[in-house]
C-alpha positions, 0 to 999 in steps of 0.5 A: 560500486557494489553499495550503489548496486545494493550490497549492504555489507562485505564479508570478511576473509576467511569468512563464516558460513553461519554469518553469511547465511544469517546475513543473507536471511536478514536481507531477504527479510528486510526486502520482503517487509520493503515490498510488503509495505509498498503493497499495503501503502499502494492498496490503501492509497488508492481508495484514499485517492478516490475519496480525496479527488470526490471531495475535491470536485464537490468542493470546488464546484460548490466554491465556483458556484456550480450546479451539481445534479442529483446524478452527479451528486449521487455519482460522486458520493457513490465513488466515496462509499465505494472507496470507503468501504474497500479501506473498512473491509480492509480494516477488520477487528484490530487487524488489516488484510490487504490482497494484491497480486505482484507483476509477475502473477503471484497473489498476496493475502496478508493480514497483520495486527493493528495494534 
């Protein structure tokens, strides 16, 4: 039951307070890394989805022989340019910078080396 609720281990009795503290810190660090990974994937996934969707619409329109108006083409290309610019701004000089706001309102700005 405890493992199903997220427990990662059980302290033996008698327990060593230093070992318990180390296990707790390790567990908290893992949860923080998992949350950060989720945030990065989410923040990079949105621009990728925008690029993918707009290129698919252009490809399908072309494959179906549908005429694309200059305004429609400019709009689709504008969305692609904006999304790729967002991704390019995130990755600068070998680092990736992610800015996000958590559901409870805390703002995160994280810079990670890509190398």
